[in-house]
N, C-alpha and C positions, 0 to 999 in steps of 0.2 A: 317386504313384498317378494314373492316367489319370482324368480327371473323365468321369462318365457323360454322354456326349454323343451317345448312339445313339438319342435319342427323335426324331430328325429326322423319321421317317416314321410316328410313332405315330398311332393311329386317330382318337381323338376331336377333337383340336385340333392344328393344326401351325403352324409359324412360317414365314413367307414373308419373305425379305429384299427388302423393297420397293426400297430404294436404299442405296447406300454413297455418302456425302458425303465425298469426298477434298478435303483442302486441305493441301499440303505434307505434313506428317507425321501430319495429323490425320485419323482415319477415324470416321466416326459411323455405327454400325450401327442401322438403324431396323427394328424388327420389326412385322409385322402379323399377328395371329392371326386365322385364318379357319376355316372349317368343313372337316372332312376329307372324303376321298373316300369313306370307309366311313361309313355313317349311324349315328350313335350310338344306342345303345338307350334312352337316357334323356336328356333335355334337361338342359343345365347351369343353366338358369334356376332361380331360387328360387321361382318360382311353378309351380303345377301346369299342365302343358300341357293345353289344351282337349281334345285328342283322347283323353286318359286318360279324362276323365269320359265321353266319348262312347262309348268302347269297352265300359267296364264301370263302372258307378257303384256297384256293390256294395261296391268295397274302396278307392275313392278317399280315404275319410276316415282309412283306416288307414295310409296312406303318409306317413311323417315327413319332409315336404319342408322345405327350409331356410326359416328366417324370421328376419328381422333388419330393424331400421330403417336400417341403413347403406345409404347411396346410391351408385349407380354414378358419379354426378357431383354436385358441390356448387357453389354459386355463390360468387363472390368475397367477398360479405358473410358467408357461412358460414365461409369460410376465415379471415376477419379476426376473426370471433367465436371461433374455436378458438385464436387467438393469446393469449386471455386465459390460457389454460392452458399452451399448448405453448411460449409465448415469455415473456410477462411473469411468470407464475407460475413457470415453469421456472427462469429465470435467477435470480429473487429467492430461491427456495426453496433451490437448491444453494448460494448464497452464504451465506444465513443458516445453513444446516445444517453447512456445511464450514469456514466461515471460521476459526473458533477451534478446530477439531478438531486435536489433536497428530498429528504425522506424516502429515498428509493430503497426498495428491499434488496438486501445483498445475501449472497450465498457463496461460501468458500468451501471447497473440498481440497484439502492439502494433499499434494501427490507424494505419496511415499516413494522414494527414489529407487528405480531398479538398478541393478549393478551393471556397470558399464564394462561388460564383459561377455563377448560372444553373441550369437544370434537369439532372437526372440522366440519363445516357445508358446504353446497353446496357454499356459498359465498366464504369461504376459497379456495375451489377447483377452482372456476372461478377466483380468484385473482392469486393464486400461478401458475396456469397452464399457464394463460395469460403471466406471467413474464417467465416461463420456455420456452414457445414457442419463446419469443423474444430472450432469451439468446441463445437458440439453433441455431436460424437462423443466430445470429451474429457469433457464433463459425464456423457453416458451411461457412460463407463468409470470413472467415480468421482473425476474431478479437480476441484478447485476452479479455476473459471474466472473471471477478472476481465478483462472486455472493456470498456475505456473508449473509446467512439467520439469521434472529434475532427474539427476543421475548421481548415484552414490559411486565415487570415482576411486577412492582409496582402498587399500587392503591387500590381504595376502594373495588371493588368486591372481590378481593382476601381476603382482611382483613375481610370483612363481612362473607364470607364463613367460614373463619378460626374461627371467633367469634361464628358463628352459630354451628360450630362443637363442639367448647368448651362447649358450653351451652347444646348441645344435648347429649354429652358424660358425662359432668360434672366431667371430669378428673382433672380440675385445676381450681384455681380462679386466675383471672387477676386483677392486681391492677389498670388498667386504659389503655388508648390507647397507652401509652408509654411503657408498659410492654414488655420486651424483649422477653418473651415467644411467644407473638403473632408474632413477627418477625421471630423467628425460624420456627414456624408453617407455616407462609405465604411463606417463602422461600422454604420449603419442598413442599408445595402445588404447587408452580410455577415450581419447578424442575420436579415433576411428570407430570404436564400438558405438559411441553416442551417435555418430554420423549415420551409421548403418541402422541402428534402432530407431532414431528419429524418423528417417525414411519410412520404415515399416509402420510406425505409429501414425504417421500422417496418412499412409495408404489405407489404414483402417478406418479413416474418417474421424480420428480423434482431434477435437478442437482445443485449442489452448494458445498460450502466448510462446509459440515456437520460435520466435525471433529472440526471445530473451529467457530462455530456460536457466535453471539454476544447476550448478555443478559443485560438488563439495570439495573440489580442487581450485575454485576460483579464489583468488587472494582475499577479495571482500568477504567472501563466506568464511574462509579460514581464520580471518582476523575476528569475525563475529563469534566464531566457535570459541576461540581463546578467551574472548572477553567473559563467556559463561564459565569457562575453566577458572579465570582469575576470580570471578564473583563467588564461585563455590569455594574456592580455597580461601577466601577472606572470611566466609561464613563458617569455616572449619568442616565443611562437608567432604572436602578433599584433603588427603594427608599422605605422607610417605611412611611405608611400613615394610618391615621384613617379615614375610609370612609364607606358609606354603600355599602355592597356587597351582591352578591346573596349568601344566606345561606341555606343549607340543614338541617333542623332539624333531618331528618331521617338518615343523614350521620354524622352529627355533625361536619360539615366542610364548609369552603368557597368554592364556585364554580366559574369557569369562564363561560362566555356566551356560549362557545363551549360545555359546559357539561350539557346544558339545552335542553329540548324538550317542545314543546307547543301543547299538545292535546287540541281539540276544545270543550271538553265536561265537563270542570271543571265548577262546580256549586258554586257560591259565595252567601253569604247573604249580603244584602245592606239595608242602611237606609238613608232616606232623613231627614237630621237634621235642625232645624231652629236656626239660630245664631242671637241673639239680636244684633241690629247695632244702631249707633247714627249717624244721617247724618245732619249736620248743625243745631244740637240741637233737631232734631226730631228722636224719638225712633221708630223702625220698626224691621222687621226680614228679613234675607235671608236664603235659604235653600241649603244645600250641600249634595251631594250623597257620602256616605262612602261605598266602596267596602272592604277595609281593617280596619275593626272595631277596631282592637287591636291598630292602631296608632291614635285613637281619642284623647286619654289623652295625647299623645306625640305631639299633633298639636301645632306648634308655631305661625303660622300665617295663613290667608286664601289668596289665590291667585285668582285673576279675569282674565279671558280670555282677551287677548289684545283687540280683536275686539268685542266680543259678550258676553252677560250674559242673560241667560234665565232661569227661574224657572220652576219647574214641578207642580206648585200648581194647575195648570188645570187638570193635570193627576190624582192628589189626590183629585180632587173635592173640593178644598179649595178656596173660593172666597174672604176671607177678608185679603189677604196678597198682598203686592205689586208685581205685575208681571212686570219684566223689559224686555222690548223688544229689538230687535236687535240693536247692536251698541250703546247702551246706557250705558252698565256697566262701561267701562272705564271712560266715561264722568261723570257719576254720582258719582263714588266712588274714582277715582284717581286724580281728579281736585279739587283744591281750589275754591269754588264759590263765595268766598268773595273778591277775586282778590288781596289777599296779602300773605304774607309768613307765617301765623299763622298755624302751622302744626295741631294744636288741633281742627281746624274747619274742617279738613277732616273727611271723613266717618272713623268709626272704629267700632269694634265688640266685643263681649265676647264669651268665651268658655263655653258652658252649663256644662260640667264636672268640670270646675274651679268653677263655682258657687255652685255645689254640694259640693266640698271640703271645700271651704271657703266662707266667705261673700265678699271676694275681687272682686269688679266689675271693675277690670282693663281693660281699653280699649285698644284694640290692632289695629294697622292700617292694611289695606289691602295692598297686594303686586301685582305687574303687572308680569304676567308670559306668555311668548311667547309660552310655551309648552302646555298651557291650551286651549282647544277648546270646542265648544258646540256640536260637532257631536254627542256625547253620554253624558247624564247627564245634569247638570245645568249651566255648564260654570264656575262653582265656586269650587275650590278644597282646601282642607286643606293642610297644609305644615308641613310634619313630616320629618325632615332631617335626623333622625335616620333610616328611613325606605324607602328613595327614592333618587335616584341619582339626579333627576332633582330639588327636594326639597332642597337637600344639597347644590347644586350649587347657587341656588336662595338666600337661607339664608345666605350663606358665602358672596355673592355680596352685600348683604344688611347689612352686619356686625351685624347679630342678633346671639345671644348666642344659641348654639345648645341644651345643656342640656344632662342629662343622657339618656341611652337607657334602657327601662324597660323589654326588651326581652332577655332571655339567650341563651346559645348555644343549648339548646334542644327545642327551640321555644316555651318556657313557660315564662309567666310573672315573673319576678324576685322579689327579696325581696325590691327592691326600688320602686315598682309600688305604687303610691299614694293610689290607691283604694285597700284596703286590700282584699276584697272579690275576686280579680282577681289573686292575687298572687298564683303561682304554676299551673294555668291553661294553657293548650296548646292554643296558640293565634288563630290557624286556625280552631279550632272547638269548644271546650267548652268555650274558651275565648270570641269569638264571640257571642255564645248564651247568656253568661252572660251580656255582654255589651248591647245587645238588651233589656234583662231583666231589667237592671237598667233604660234604657230610658223608658220602658213601665210602670214600677212601680213608679219610683221617678223622672222622667224628662219628663213625657208624653207630657207636653205642648210644648216641644221642638222637639218631633217626629211626623213628617208628616205622613210618612208610610214606610213599610219595604217591600222588595220583594227578591226573589231569582232569579239569572240570570245565563244563561250559556255563557261562554266565553272562549278564549284562555288564558291559564295561564302557568307560567313556572313550570316544573317538573324537578326533579333530574333524568337525564337519566339513572341512575344506579339503584336507588331504585324505580323509577316510583311513586314517592310521591311528593306532592307540596313544593315548596320552600318559603322562605320569603327574603325580603331585611332587612338587619341588620347592624347596625354600629359596626364595629370591626377594631382593628389594624391589618393590613396585609402588606404583601410585594407585590409590584406592579412593573410591567415593563411599562415604559412610551412609548407610541406607536405614539404620535402626529407627531414626526419627522420622525420615522421609516416607518409609513404607506405611507407617501408622496413618499419616495424612493421606497417602496415596489410596489406602484401602477405604478410607472414609469417603473420598470423592468417587471411588468406583462403585460404592454401595449407594451413594445418596444422589450424585450429581451427574454422572455420565451415563447416557443411554446406550445400550448394547443391542445390536442386531447380529445374530441372534442372541437371546437372553443368556444362553449358556456360556457365552464369552466372559461373563462378569466373574463367575467362579474360577474360569481358567485364568484370567488375567491376575486375580487376586492370589491365586496359588503361586504364580511365577514370582510376584512381589514378595510374597510371605516366605519364599524359599531361600532367600539370602539376606544377609546383614550388610555385606559388603560388595562392591563391584570394583574389580580390578580393571582399571581404565588405560594402563599403560602397556604398550606392545614394544617388542624389541625387533622391529622391522624399519625399513627405511621409507616405503611408500605410504606415507601418512602425513598428518599434521603433527609437527614436533612439540613435544612438552617443553615450553620455553624455561627450562630450569638449568642452573649451572652447579657444578660440583667442584669441590677442592680437589686438586690434582693429588695431594698427598694424603687425602682423607676423603673418599668418595661418599662417606656416609653424611658429610656435612654438605648442605646445599644452600643456594641462593635463590629465593622465590618470594621476592617482595613485590608489592604492588608497583613501585617504580621500575624494578628491572623487568618485569612481565609486561608492563604497559609500553616500555621502550620497544621490545621485541615485537609486540602486536603492531605497533606503528610501522615497523620496518617491513613486517609481513603483508600488512595491508597495501603497502606501497610496491614491494618488489615481489611478494609471493613466498611460499614456504621453502622453495629452492635456496633462498638467500641464507637460511639458518644452516643448511648443509655446505654451502659453498664458501661462506665467509668464516674468518677467524674470529676469536673471542673479542678482540679490539673493537671489530665493528658491530658486534651483536650486544655487547655489555653497555649499559647505561654509564656514562662518564664517571660517576661516584664510585663504581665497583671495578673499573679496569686496573690491570697490573696488580692484582691481589691474588694470583694463583687459582682463578676460576677457569673451568673449562666447560664447555657446553655439553649437555647430555644428549644422546642419541635415541632415546625412547621416542615413540609416537603414540598418539591417542588411539584407543580403541575405536574402530569405525562405527560402532553403535554410539559412540559419543558424537561422531560426525553426524550421522543422520538423526540422532536424537536431539539435535540442536537446530534443525531446520525450522522449527516453528519461530526461532529468534533470527537466524541468519538469513531467511527467505521471507517468511510471513510478516514479521514485525518490521523487518527492513524495507518491505514494500508498502508499509503503511497500513496493512491488513489488520482489522480489529482482531483481538484475541479474546477468548478461545475461538478457534475456526469451527465450522459447523460439523465437518465430518472428516474422519480419518477412515479410508476404505482400503483394506488389504487382506492377504490370506491369513488364515487362522495361526499360522506359524509365527505371526509378528506379535501375538500377546507376549512371548517371551523376548522379543526383539525390539522392534521400532515402537510399538505402543507403549512398552514399559520404559525404555529409555527416554522417550519423549516426555512422558509423564513425570519421570523423576526429575530430569533436569529443569522442566518447567516449574515443578513445585519448589525446587531448591531456589530458583531464580526469582520467580514472581508470585509463588504461593497459590497458584491456580493451574488447573490442567490446561494443556494447549488444545483441547478439542472438547466439543460438547457430546459428540456422538461417535461410537466406533461401530463399523459395519465390517463383518468379515465374510470371506468366502472360502469354500472348500478347495480341494485339489482336483486334478484331472485324472480320470481313470479310463481305461478303455471299455469296450461293451462287455467285457467279461469281469468288470470290476477291479482290474489290476491297474496299478499305477503305471504312468508313462515310464519307459525305460528302453534305452537303446539296445540292451543286452537282450530284451525280450522281443525287439523288433516291432514295438507297437506305437512308437511315436509318430504322431501325425504333425507336420509342421503347418503353421498357419497359412503360409505362402502357398502351400499345395491346395489348402481349401479355397483360398481366394482366387487362385488361378483357375480352378475347375468350376466353383460355383458362384463366385462374386463375393464382394465384401458384405453385403447385407445378409447372406446366408450365415457367414461367420458371426455377425452381430446377433442375428436371430437366435443361433445356437447359445450364445452366452445368456441370453434371457429366456430361454425355453424351459430350462430346468431350475429347480430351487438351488441357487448358487450358495446357500448357507451349508450345504453338505457338498460331498464330492459330486462332481459333474462328469458325465459320460460323454466320450467323444468316439466317433467311429464313422466309417463309410456309410453305413445304412442310416445312421442318424442324419447325416447331411443329405443324402438322397431324399428323405422324407421332408426334411426342412425346406429343401429346394422346391419341392412340390407345393408346400404351403406357401411359400413366398410367390410362387406362380400364381396360385389361387387368390392371393391378396392383390396381385397386380392385375389379374383378369377381372376382378370385381371393380377395382378402380377404373379400369379401362372402359368397362361398360358405362359406368356413370360419367366419366369424361365424354364418351361418344355420344350419349343422349343429351348432353349440355353443350353441344358443339355450337349450336344456334341459339344458345340461351343468353338473354341479357337481363340481369337482375333487376328488379325494380328499385326506384330510388329508396335509400335507406330510411329516410324520414317519413315516407308516405307511400305505403305499399299500394300498388294499383289493384282495382277491383278484381280484374281477371287472373291475378296472381293470388287470390284470397279464396278462391272456391275450392276449399279442401274437402275431401270426403272422408269417411270414417277410417279407411285403411292409412290414408295420410296422417290423420291425427293419431292413429296407433303408432305408426313407425316413429313419429316425432317424440312420443312419450318413451318409446324403447331406446331411441338415441339419447335421450336425456339420462335414462337409467345407465346406458353404456357408458357415458361420459363420467358419471359419478363413480361407477365402479372402477373405471381406469384411472381417475384421479386419485381415489383413495389407495389403489395399489402402488402408483408411483410414489405416493407420499410415504408409504410403508417400506419402500425398497422391495415390495413383492412383484418383481419384474416377470417371474414366470406366471403369475396370475394374470398380469397385464396381457401376455401373449395368449393365455387361454381365453381371456374376454375377447380379444381381437379376433381370434380364430372362430369362436362361437358366433360372434356378430357377423364375421364374414360369411359364414355358412347361412345364417339366418337371412342375410340380405339376398344372396344368390338364389336361395331355395324358396323364398317366400316374397318378399315385397317387390325386389326387382324383377321377379319373374311375372308377377301378376300385373305390374304396371306396363309391361311391354306393348300390349295392346293399345293402351292409352297413348303411349310414347310414339309408337310407330304408325298408328292409323288414325288417331283422333284429330279433331281440329286444334288450332293454337290455343283457343280460349280453355280448352280441356287439358292440353299438354302443359301449358305454362305453370299452373299450380303444382302440377306433379314434378316438373323440372325444378321449381323452387324448392320443394321438399328434398329432392335428390342433391340440389346444391348444399343444402344444410347437412344432409348425411354425408357427403363427400368432404366437406370442410372439417367436420368433427372427425371423421374416419382418418383423414390425412394427418391431423394433429395427433391423434391417438397413436398412430405407428410412428410419428416423426423421431421421438427420442431413440427409439431402437433401429427403425429402418429409415435412417436419415436420407439415404441416397434415393430410395423409392419415394419416400414422401416428397422430397424436393423435385423429383421428376414428375410426380402427379401436379405439384403446384405449378411448375412451369408450363404445363399442358393445359391449364385452366384458362379459357378464353377470357375470363372476367377478373383475373387476378389484378390485385391493387398495388402490390410491392414487389421489390426485386427478388425477394427470398421469403419462404415460409416463415422463417424465424421472426419475421416483422409482423406476422398476424396475430401473435398472442396465443392464449390457450382457448379453451372451448368458450363459445358464445351460448348463453342459455337460450331455449327455444322461446322463451317469453320476450327476450330482447330481439331475436331474430325475426320472429312473427309478431312484432309489436302491434300490427294492425289487426290482429286476429285474437278472439278470446279463446285461449286453449282450455280444454277441460282438465280436470284433475288427473295427472299422469298415473298415479297408483290406482286409482278407480278404473281408468281406462285400460291399464295393463291387466288388471284382474278380470274384467269383462272380456278381453280378448284372448286370455287363456282358454276361456270356454269356446270361443269361436274357433280358435285354432285346433282345439281338441275335436270339435265337430268336423272340422276340415279333414282331419287324420280319419275319423271314421267314415267319412264319405268316400276317401280314397281307398279304404278297405273294400268297400262295395264295388267301387269301379275297377279295382285290381282283379276282383272275382270275375267280373264280366270281360275283362280283357283277356284274362286266362281262358275263358270260354270262347274267345275269338269273335265276340260280338261287336266290339269297339276297338279301333286302332288308337285313337286319342280321346282325351277327355273333352275335346270340343264336340264330340258327337253326343254328349251325354246330357240328359235331362234329369235332374235330381229333385225328388219329392220328399219333402219333410213331412211325414204323415202324422206323427205324434210327438209331442214334446212335453214332457211333464215338469221340466226344470224351468221355473219361473225366471231364474237369472239369465238362462240361454235365451228364453223368449224375449226378455228386455233387451239383451245384447243384439238380437237378430233384428228387431223391429226397424231401427233406422237403416238397415242395409237393404231393405226391400224397395227403396226409392231407386230411380234411375241413375246411372252414373253421370249422365249429362242430359241436358234438354233436348239436343239433337239425336239422342239414342234412347228412344222410349222403350224399347224392348229389353235392353240389358240392364240389370239392377247391379247395384254394389255387390250384393252377395253372389251374384254371377260371376263378377270379376274376382272376387276373393277366392271362390271355389274353383275358378278357371274351368267352368262348364258353360254350355250354352244357355242353360236355363235352370233356375232353382225355384221350385213351387212350394209355397207354404201352404199345405192342405188343411191344415188346423183340424185334424181329426178325421177327414174324409180320406178316400183311398184312391190311388191312381187307376184309371181305366185303360192304360196303355196295353195293347195286344201284341205289340211288336216284340218287346223283350221287357221283362220286369223282374227284378231281383230284390227282394226285401231283406232287411237286416235289422235286427233288434240289438241295441246296445244301450250303454248308460253313460251319462255324463254328469259329472258332479253328484253321482250317487242316484240319479233319477233316470227313467226310461225314455229312450228316443227311438222312434221307429223310421227307418230311411228306406227308400226304394229309388231304383233308377230306371230309366227307360231311354229309348232313342229320342233325340230332340224332334220338336214338332216342325222345325223350319229347316231350310236348306242351307247349305254351306255357302258362305260369302266368298266369291273367288278373289277378293281383296284382302280381307282379314281373317278368313278361315273360320270365323265363328259360324255356328248354325243358327243364324238369326235372319236369313233373307226369305221373304216369303215367295220369292220366285226363283227357280232353280237357275244357276249359273249367272245370276245377276246380284249386284251389290246389294248388301243390306241397307237399311235406312240411313244409318249413321254414315256409312261409307258413301252413300249417294250424296248426302248432304256435304261431306268433305269434298268430294270429286267436283261438286259444282262450283267450288271456290277456286279450283286449280285450272288455270288456262290450259286448254287442249287436253284435259284430263281423259 
């Protein structure tokens, strides 16, 4: 069924699209509601227009104008006051009433923990409000919702801020990263951030169990996390290994792939170095491009591309060296050209730095590497297993000794470095410069040329500084088997919104075989392992030793590990055996990645939960770590559905940045526009792509909210004296619905179905579109045309109309409630007939068949189709009236008589026929069609023509592809001084309808 969207040119109010905000796939439609070109016969205001009293004071007290305490705009303080019912009471009540109900529907959205560091920004608002809208919808639809908000408390950013504060204030000296004083300050810092952030979350109307949030630094959670660690260790998913890992000199710790970012503007120094080679007894040279110069002296072998080898001698304008062309490298250097098994006759090379250190001219063989290409460089790479993952694997495969690593945890050459002049220099800057200097001054015959080049390079995403790859002993999670299972679930079991998230998550899962889970920092959960003092490679990690530590941590917290000696931490059977505690901590992604166990499972919430909802960056973070730990522990995912949102950009499509000066803090939005405008912004755009924020956006959203409140205000006003009929037996005077009432009931039903479907699909921007469209339709059509009935008619005519408006308002309020929770609660509290303390207790939409159970309602689809034609006719009539108004013949539509002279459309004839009956028994002149067209009289001439001589304007048009002839003229009757319709037979006297009503009013 096509939605009734033909209101675009309606008379009383119209919608003007002020602007469309385009950003990638995001479109924000902002509507401005203004005055029409046709002057309305009656003001929409809930107060009496001054000129009414000026024209005729006799009847002003008999007009039943809207009256309500509901305001067009409320202050932030008033919104916060409403939170006592719409947030605190709503969450507590649904939990108390539904928690122990048998067969109750449940819904759980697990809160991904924000980091307990600093103030909240617009991204936090986007994330938490989306979660809140989801939870509120589920509560309204009868689900038991348990939302436990949480915080990620450990990690480097907090530790760095604490160290900076210590350095700044110089109040204490710290003995190292494991100093307990750092942990105390870090904990205090996190608690302060949590207190501040929680205050803002509550201010935004986020409902949840705020009295019992989870914190990853709580002892109970830390103990649960270590139980996952122990389980994975026993299943051999976790192991200790010495491997090259991503290492951040600026942070002094190992990093996981998910903790890296790759800016495109990193500048590296590179050299092309000649390596002396011997091939079948002939000496010559090959050159190799070095981008990581600190690894030159750690080079163990050279690797040739499997398919190609090509030098850059031509680029360097060097002509006296062998240039190897395409597909020759492997044949020339990897094969035995003598046709026998004599390995010494294969090509070999010498390292120039080795020649500098000693006179040893040891020949080293080439290796074949499938990971080497000729797309960039020479097709020849050095092999430094201490500084490259692929190099490490190639060397291991060829049983070549790895040797020591010459780079320490600060990224400097250590004391074992063979070249003394390099010792203590940072390898990424001064060390590189020194290596180049050595080649230029002492080994110049081996240096072809040098250059700087820009490329993507991994950076620590916290310190924003470059990292290196460095050989260290770490704890790893083995992922080869887990990722196969993970990809299977992502493909077949887990729902993704948007669907593009599926390939994104799979790509991150596929990209690594191991996860480095140990960190060399103090503010985190300790890895409960002991090491031999005289042989750190030997460690103690038995079930008994770890479970003993877990019990201690559950009782005392993780500070106990750092504060106590080994005698207190070791299980009795292992004491006095030379063990010392390790100081490594777990990756914070392991912290948050086990919240499904430490929070959800601990709270008795069934797994998998229904939804994880976070930013799209969490495909490589929380979504992935949660999935992997859950599969390792219980063999199923922790979630059924993943919903992701984009990032925040300004009105020019640029991301928020302090340096650009385009950051808009949520608090500034709330202070100026109110909380519900912030919530409306979150749901007004397609959140699955980047979301636009800006002053003009909020100005227009504020206008839209004002329109919603004005529409609700009118409905509340006309219901001020309304008493609903008994629910089980509708009274007869409440059942006399006319055709326009039946139409709007069908339209409300359609609106409710549309909104419900969009909430179910997380299409919140479509929800707001439907709300704004329906708001416009109400104010420009139905609520406008029923004003005469509501203001001027008798009670028996008003009551059925009020009953319809009650149904509209109930549905309208529920539709906006998940998003505009303060506005919806404000509306509900102003309902004179409300039955509960809060809107949350009303449930979701009631079907029209249930609400109007005493009335036989027509088929809604057929009715909407029929009314599309009537509304189209209404539009055509107003084109004629507009022409007459421009000719200054009429001021308002009430002066007009419309003549429908010819209708060839049978469907339109069928639709019009029931509308030619009077609106009410005591109003014999005005028909339903008069009310719908908001004119004084509509004549169905059925082929004859108007004989009006005062003014006549004809108009030929088509409806549903067939001809319709319309004409308008001056009304035959006089203007009624009470209702302003031109239906009075006597000038300056009330019409028949008003006369009948006035006779029932004392001293009228």
